[in-house]
C-alpha positions in Angstrom: -19.3 -15.3 0.6 -20.1 -11.9 1.2 -23.1 -10.6 -0.5 -23.0 -7.9 -3.5 -25.2 -5.8 -1.2 -22.4 -4.8 1.1 -20.5 -3.6 -1.9 -23.6 -1.6 -3.3 -24.6 0.4 -0.3 -22.2 -0.1 2.5 -20.4 3.3 1.8 -18.6 4.6 5.0 -16.4 6.8 3.2 -15.6 8.8 6.4 -13.9 5.6 8.0 -11.4 5.1 5.5 -8.3 4.5 7.3 -5.8 5.5 4.7 -4.1 2.4 5.3 -7.8 1.2 5.1 -6.7 -1.3 7.7 -4.9 -1.3 10.7 -7.1 -2.9 13.2 -6.8 -6.5 14.2 -10.0 -7.3 12.3 -10.4 -11.3 12.0 -13.1 -11.3 10.0 -14.5 -14.5 8.5 -16.0 -14.8 5.4 -19.7 -14.2 5.5 -19.7 -13.3 9.3 -19.8 -9.9 10.8 -19.9 -7.6 7.6 -23.5 -8.1 7.0 -24.6 -8.8 10.6 -22.6 -6.3 12.5 -21.5 -9.2 14.6 -18.5 -9.1 17.0 -15.2 -9.6 14.9 -12.4 -8.7 17.2 -12.0 -7.2 20.6 -10.7 -3.8 20.4 -8.7 -3.0 23.5 -8.4 0.5 22.9 -11.8 1.6 22.0 -13.0 2.8 25.4 -10.1 5.3 25.3 -11.1 6.3 21.5 -14.3 6.9 22.7 -13.3 9.3 25.5 -11.2 10.9 23.3 -13.8 11.5 20.8 -16.5 12.9 23.4 -13.8 15.5 24.2 -12.9 16.3 20.6 -16.4 16.7 19.6 -17.0 19.2 22.5 -13.7 21.2 21.8 -14.4 21.3 18.0 -17.9 22.6 19.2 -16.4 25.5 21.1 -13.4 26.4 19.4 -13.2 27.6 15.4 -9.1 27.8 16.2 -9.2 24.1 16.5 -11.2 23.4 13.3 -9.1 25.7 11.4 -6.0 23.7 12.8 -7.5 20.2 12.0 -8.4 21.5 8.6 -5.0 23.3 7.8 -3.2 20.0 9.1 -5.4 17.6 7.1 -4.6 19.5 4.0 -1.0 18.7 4.1 -1.8 14.9 3.5 1.4 13.8 5.3 0.6 10.1 4.2 -1.2 11.2 1.0 -4.7 11.3 3.0 -6.4 13.8 5.1 -4.7 12.3 8.4 -3.8 14.8 11.3 -1.7 12.8 14.0 -2.7 14.3 17.5 0.7 13.9 18.9 2.1 16.3 15.9 -0.3 19.1 16.5 -1.3 18.7 20.5 1.0 21.5 21.5 0.3 23.8 18.9 -0.7 27.2 20.5 -3.8 28.8 19.3 -4.7 32.6 19.0 -6.0 32.5 22.6 -2.6 31.3 24.0 -4.0 27.9 24.6 -3.0 24.6 23.0 -5.2 21.7 21.7 -4.0 19.6 24.6 -5.1 21.9 27.2 -8.3 22.4 25.6 -8.7 18.4 25.3 -8.0 18.3 29.2 -11.1 20.4 30.2 -12.8 17.1 29.3 -9.9 14.5 29.8 -8.1 14.0 33.3 -4.1 14.4 32.6 -4.1 10.5 33.6 -6.7 9.5 31.1 -5.0 11.7 28.3 -1.6 10.5 29.0 -3.0 6.8 28.8 -4.5 7.6 25.6 -1.0 8.9 24.1 0.9 6.2 25.7 -1.4 3.2 24.3 -2.3 5.0 20.9 0.9 6.8 19.7 -0.6 7.2 16.2 -3.9 8.3 17.2 -5.3 10.1 14.3 -8.0 12.6 13.2 -9.3 11.6 9.7 -11.1 14.4 7.8 -13.2 12.5 5.0 -14.6 13.7 1.8 -18.5 13.0 1.7 -20.7 12.5 -1.1 -22.5 15.6 -3.1 -19.9 18.2 -1.7 -21.3 18.0 1.5 -18.0 17.9 3.6 -14.1 17.6 2.8 -10.8 18.9 4.0 -10.9 21.2 0.9 -14.6 22.6 1.5 -14.7 22.8 5.2 -16.0 26.4 6.3 -14.5 26.5 10.0 -16.9 29.0 10.6 -20.2 27.2 10.2 -19.4 23.6 9.9 -18.9 22.2 13.1 -18.1 18.4 12.7 -19.5 15.4 14.7 -16.9 13.0 15.8 -16.8 9.2 14.8 -14.9 6.3 16.1 -13.6 3.3 14.0 -14.4 0.3 16.2 -13.2 -3.1 15.4 -16.3 -5.1 16.7 -18.8 -3.9 13.9 -19.2 -2.1 10.8 -21.6 0.3 12.2 -20.2 3.2 13.2 -20.5 5.1 16.7 -20.3 9.0 16.5 -20.7 11.7 18.9 -22.5 14.8 18.7 -21.1 18.4 19.9 -22.8 17.6 23.1 -20.8 14.5 23.5 -23.9 12.4 23.0 -23.6 8.9 21.4 -25.2 7.9 18.4 -24.9 5.2 15.5 -24.9 5.3 12.0 -25.7 2.1 10.1 -23.0 0.7 8.0 -25.6 1.1 4.9 -25.7 4.5 5.6 -23.4 7.3 4.3 -23.5 10.8 6.1 -23.8 14.0 4.1 -23.1 16.5 7.0 -19.7 17.3 8.8 -18.0 14.5 10.5 -14.4 13.4 11.4 -13.0 9.9 12.3 -10.8 9.2 15.1 -8.7 6.2 14.3 -5.3 4.6 14.8 -3.0 5.5 11.8 -2.1 2.7 9.7 0.7 4.2 7.5 2.8 5.7 10.3 4.2 4.0 13.3 6.4 5.2 16.4 9.8 4.9 16.0 11.5 2.9 18.5 14.8 1.6 19.2 14.2 -1.9 17.6 12.1 -0.6 14.7 13.1 -0.6 11.2 12.6 2.8 9.6 11.8 2.7 6.0 11.8 6.8 5.9 13.7 9.3 7.9 11.9 10.0 11.5 10.0 13.0 11.9 8.3 14.8 15.0 6.5 17.9 15.7 8.2 21.2 16.6 5.6 22.1 18.9 3.9 18.5 19.7 5.2 15.8 22.3 8.6 15.3 21.7 8.0 11.7 19.8 9.4 10.6 16.6 7.5 8.6 13.8 8.4 6.9 10.7 6.5 6.0 7.8 5.5 2.2 7.3 6.9 2.6 3.7 8.2 5.3 1.6 5.1 4.8 -0.5 3.1 6.7 2.5 5.8 9.4 2.7 4.2 12.8 1.6 6.9 14.8 4.1 10.2 13.8 2.6 10.2 15.2 -1.1 12.9 13.3 -2.2 13.2 12.7 -6.1 13.2 8.7 -6.6 11.3 5.8 -5.7 8.8 7.3 -2.9 7.6 10.1 -5.5 7.6 8.0 -8.8 5.4 5.4 -7.0 2.6 8.0 -6.8 3.3 9.9 -10.0 4.3 6.9 -12.2 1.0 6.5 -14.3 3.4 5.8 -17.3 5.3 2.4 -16.4 6.9 -0.5 -17.7 3.6 -2.2 -18.6 3.0 1.0 -20.7 5.6 2.7 -21.5 4.1 6.1 -23.5 6.0 8.8 -25.0 4.9 12.3 -25.5 6.4 12.2 -29.2 6.1 9.8 -31.8 8.9 7.3 -31.2 10.4 5.0 -33.9 8.8 1.7 -34.4 11.3 -0.2 -32.5 12.0 2.3 -29.8 12.1 0.8 -26.6 13.0 2.6 -23.2 16.5 2.6 -21.7 15.4 0.5 -18.6 13.8 -2.3 -20.6 16.5 -2.5 -23.4 18.4 -5.3 -22.0 15.1 -7.4 -21.4 14.4 -7.6 -25.2 18.2 -8.0 -25.7 18.1 -11.4 -23.4 15.2 -12.4 -25.5 17.2 -12.1 -28.8 20.2 -13.9 -27.1 18.1 -17.1 -26.0 15.5 -17.0 -28.5 17.0 -19.9 -30.3 19.5 -21.0 -27.9 18.8 -23.2 -24.4 19.6 -20.5 -21.6 18.4 -17.9 -19.0 17.2 -14.6 -20.1 18.3 -13.4 -16.5 21.7 -14.7 -17.0 22.3 -12.1 -19.8 20.4 -9.5 -17.8 22.4 -9.6 -14.5 25.9 -11.3 -15.6 25.9 -10.6 -19.3 26.3 -14.2 -20.1 25.5 -15.5 -23.3 26.3 -19.1 -25.2 29.5 -17.6 -26.4 30.5 -15.5 -23.3 29.8 -17.7 -20.6 31.5 -15.9 -17.7 30.6 -12.4 -16.3 30.5 -10.6 -13.0 27.0 -9.5 -11.5 25.5 -6.1 -12.7 24.4 -4.0 -9.9 22.5 -1.7 -12.1 19.3 -4.0 -12.5 16.9 -5.2 -10.0 13.5 -7.0 -10.1 10.6 -4.8 -10.2 7.1 -5.5 -9.9 5.4 -3.7 -13.2 1.8 -4.3 -12.7 -1.0 -5.8 -10.6 -4.4 -6.7 -11.4 -7.1 -8.6 -9.6 -8.6 -12.0 -11.1 -11.6 -13.8 -11.3 -15.2 -12.9 -10.8 -15.1 -8.8 -10.5 -17.8 -8.7 -7.7 -16.0 -11.3 -5.6 -12.9 -9.5 -6.0 -14.3 -6.2 -4.8 -15.8 -8.1 -1.9 -12.7 -9.6 -1.2 -10.3 -6.6 -0.6 -13.4 -4.4 0.2 -14.3 -6.1 3.4 -13.6 -3.7 6.1 -15.6 -0.6 7.3 -12.7 1.8 6.1 -12.1 0.3 2.5 -13.1 2.2 -0.5 -16.8 1.3 -1.6 -19.0 1.8 -4.9 -21.9 3.7 -4.0 -22.6 5.2 -7.5 -22.9 8.8 -5.7 -20.7 11.6 -7.0 -17.8 11.9 -5.0 -15.4 15.0 -5.7 -11.7 14.6 -5.6 -9.1 17.0 -5.9 -6.2 16.4 -8.4 -4.2 19.5 -7.8 -4.0 23.1 -9.1 -8.0 23.6 -7.9 -9.2 20.9 -10.6 -11.3 18.0 -9.4 -12.4 14.6 -10.9 -15.9 13.0 -10.1 -15.7 9.4 -8.7 -18.5 7.0 -7.8 -16.1 5.4 -5.4 -16.4 6.2 -1.7 -12.9 8.3 -0.7 -9.7 6.7 -0.2 -7.0 4.0 -1.7 -6.4 0.1 -1.2 -3.0 -0.6 0.2 -1.2 -3.9 -0.6 1.7 -5.6 1.3 4.1 -7.3 -1.1 6.3 -10.0 0.9 9.4 -11.7 -0.5 11.2 -14.6 0.6 14.4 -14.9 -0.9 16.5 -18.2 0.3 19.7 -17.2 1.4 22.1 -19.7 2.6 21.1 -19.0 6.2 18.5 -17.7 8.0 16.8 -14.8 6.0 13.9 -12.4 7.1 11.3 -11.6 4.5 11.3 -8.4 2.5 8.7 -6.3 2.7 7.3 -3.2 0.5 3.8 -1.3 -0.1 2.1 0.0 -3.1 -1.3 1.9 -3.3 -4.1 1.8 -6.0 -6.9 3.9 -6.2 -10.3 1.9 -6.7 -10.7 3.3 -10.3 -7.3 1.8 -11.3 -8.5 -1.4 -10.1 -12.0 -1.6 -11.5 -13.8 -0.3 -14.3 -17.8 -0.1 -13.3 -20.5 0.4 -15.9 -23.3 -0.7 -13.9 -22.7 -2.7 -10.3 -26.4 -3.9 -10.5 -25.9 -5.8 -13.6 -22.2 -6.9 -12.7 -20.9 -5.1 -15.6 -17.3 -4.6 -13.9 -14.1 -5.1 -15.6 -10.8 -5.5 -13.8 -8.0 -3.1 -14.8 -4.0 -3.6 -14.8 -2.5 -1.1 -12.3 0.9 0.0 -13.9 3.9 0.1 -11.0 7.5 0.4 -10.9 8.3 -1.1 -7.3 11.6 -2.1 -6.8 12.2 -5.3 -5.0 15.7 -6.8 -5.0 18.6 -7.7 -6.9 18.9 -11.2 -7.7 22.4 -12.3 -7.5 22.7 -16.1 -7.6 25.7 -16.2 -5.3 23.6 -14.9 -2.3 20.0 -16.1 -3.2 18.3 -19.2 -4.1 17.0 -19.8 -7.8 13.6 -19.7 -6.7 11.6 -17.1 -4.6 8.0 -16.7 -3.2 6.3 -13.5 -3.4 2.9 -13.1 -1.3 0.6 -10.3 -1.7 -2.1 -8.9 0.9 -4.7 -6.0 1.2 -3.9 -4.3 4.2 -6.5 -4.2 7.0 -4.2 -4.4 10.0 -0.6 -3.9 11.6 -0.6 -6.6 14.2 1.8 -9.1 13.2 2.8 -12.5 14.1 6.2 -14.0 13.5 7.2 -17.6 12.9 10.2 -19.4 11.6 9.7 -22.2 9.0 12.2 -24.1 6.9 12.3 -25.3 3.4 14.7 -26.6 0.7 16.1 -24.4 -2.0 18.5 -24.8 -4.8 21.4 -22.5 -5.0 24.1 -21.8 -7.9 27.5 -23.0 -7.0 29.2 -21.9 -10.1 30.8 -18.9 -9.0 34.5 -18.2 -8.3 37.1 -15.2 -8.3 38.4 -14.2 -11.8 41.5 -11.9 -12.2 40.6 -10.9 -15.5 37.5 -9.2 -14.1 38.8 -8.7 -10.6 35.9 -9.9 -8.9 33.5 -12.9 -8.4 32.0 -13.8 -11.6 29.1 -16.7 -12.5 30.8 -19.6 -14.5 28.6 -20.9 -17.5 25.0 -20.9 -18.4 22.2 -21.7 -15.9 23.8 -23.7 -12.8 27.2 -24.1 -15.0 29.0 -27.3 -14.9 29.3 -27.6 -11.2 26.4 -29.6 -9.4 23.5 -27.3 -8.1 23.7 -27.0 -4.2 20.6 -28.0 -2.3 20.1 -26.8 1.3 17.4 -26.4 3.8 17.2 -22.7 4.8 15.0 -21.1 7.5 12.7 -18.4 6.7 11.2 -15.7 9.0 7.7 -15.3 8.1 5.3 -12.9 9.4 1.5 -13.0 9.2 -0.7 -9.9 9.7 -4.0 -10.7 11.7 -7.0 -9.3 9.7 -5.4 -8.7 6.2 -6.8 -10.1 3.0 -4.3 -12.5 1.9 -4.3 -12.8 -2.0 -2.0 -15.8 -2.4 1.7 -16.6 -3.4 3.6 -17.2 -6.6 6.8 -18.9 -7.1 9.2 -17.0 -9.5 12.4 -18.7 -10.9 15.6 -17.1 -12.1 15.2 -19.4 -14.9 11.7 -18.1 -16.1 11.8 -16.4 -19.3 11.1 -12.4 -18.7 9.3 -11.7 -21.9 7.9 -14.2 -24.3 8.2 -12.3 -27.3 9.0 -8.5 -28.8 5.3 -8.2 -29.7 5.3 -4.8 -27.7 3.7 -1.9 -29.8 0.6 -0.8 -29.4 -2.1 -0.1 -32.2 -1.1 3.8 -32.4 2.6 2.8 -32.2 3.3 5.0 -29.2 2.5 2.6 -26.3 4.9 -0.2 -25.5 3.2 -3.1 -23.9 5.9 -5.5 -23.3 4.9 -9.2 -23.7 5.7 -10.3 -20.1 5.4 -13.8 -18.8 2.0 -14.3 -17.4 2.6 -17.1 -15.0 2.5 -15.3 -12.1 -1.1 -15.5 -11.1 -3.2 -17.0 -8.3 -7.1 -17.0 -8.1 -7.0 -13.3 -6.8 -4.4 -11.6 -8.8 -2.0 -11.5 -11.6 1.3 -9.8 -11.5 4.4 -9.0 -13.9 7.8 -9.3 -12.6 10.9 -8.1 -14.3 14.6 -6.9 -13.8 14.9 -3.4 -14.6 17.9 -0.9 -15.2 18.1 1.4 -11.9 21.0 3.3 -12.6 
């Protein structure tokens, strides 16, 4: 068991790696975090050190470089103050030289080429440090010359280099209050390759090296300003968990995207049947035939950590780069020149959602992500007294369209707090049940589902194969099984005390020892 001491005092804000996690850190419980014991081998650490020494000297010598890093960090391309080296390395500075040319003064051509090839997403992160001591917003590039820290996998202590390139160590229990930037490998952005699956459009620098990158998921894309899921995930504080109207609605006013869920409850309240049959196929005890409605998709609507709050915090805040509660004041910009004060170190937690949908052949897992600020997960009155409560994070995260003609009647969902990107893939087999009551209907002009539940025909049992990925170093929080037959909501008791807050009575069965989630099909079009 990791000790509370680690949460109380380990506040290395500057190492928050956005994805807070992309290193292959195989940290066993109770080892490594407290003692600084080696937990994995960082094959690129030597190269990162060489790069950091050179960067520390260049930052000391050149104000234009400091201004460049600040300007690029403020763009928050992945929703954090990250600057990809290969996006800015060829940008011309005021004296006609580029950042790359200045770095070559301290790195040979072959060494720098090796760094870029082995670590294409090498990133310079600008942290927000306590008491307004340093941040991208407040960085005075004329007078503040930052040291350069390196995120290492072997220890939770931090290696840094001063302006002369001399090495020092910052204990994991200390928080710097002086200018410092962090060299790391980005966890939210990957190099685009011929075999990679892009979740977003690729992007590259106009003046940097001609390499293309993609975001691991739309939730991290702060470049493509697409109105839709990507921006909604970051903006949606009003969600299906808690639908809030700016004006006082009628007592029974229900958002359109949730209306059919409540209708399905009414249809089957006193009848034997599946609520999802009505949502997806418009099937009722009277109308027992219908085509699939592609306007609906399963959504993850809320996420909440469970169990002992301190244990839960220790579970997901177990890496040097994770947000931590230190009780100090951290100023966080919220736009339009406004700030909030947080007692958590800078950053967010990133969670990976893996779905295993049994098809009638080999089916790869479906993967998506969501982000959560520590203040949205935990309410802390006193960490010393253990006065901590866990909060439900509202989400509206699209998952998949559950057509029983294509997918099994049960699916598995696994959630991880992300600490790494290196994955291992394996194929496993399992037995699933499939509905076989589908046929073409001339009246509808398409394939329809015939009958309630599995219909009059026998359900089909098949052994199917799944491709399962395991990410080394992630905090696995467990798996839940969701059945098509599960009730979506348990009642119509959804109106808050002020009659403006709709809090649906979702099925609470989807829980592990670490988290609880709400799943429901919502209208998308």
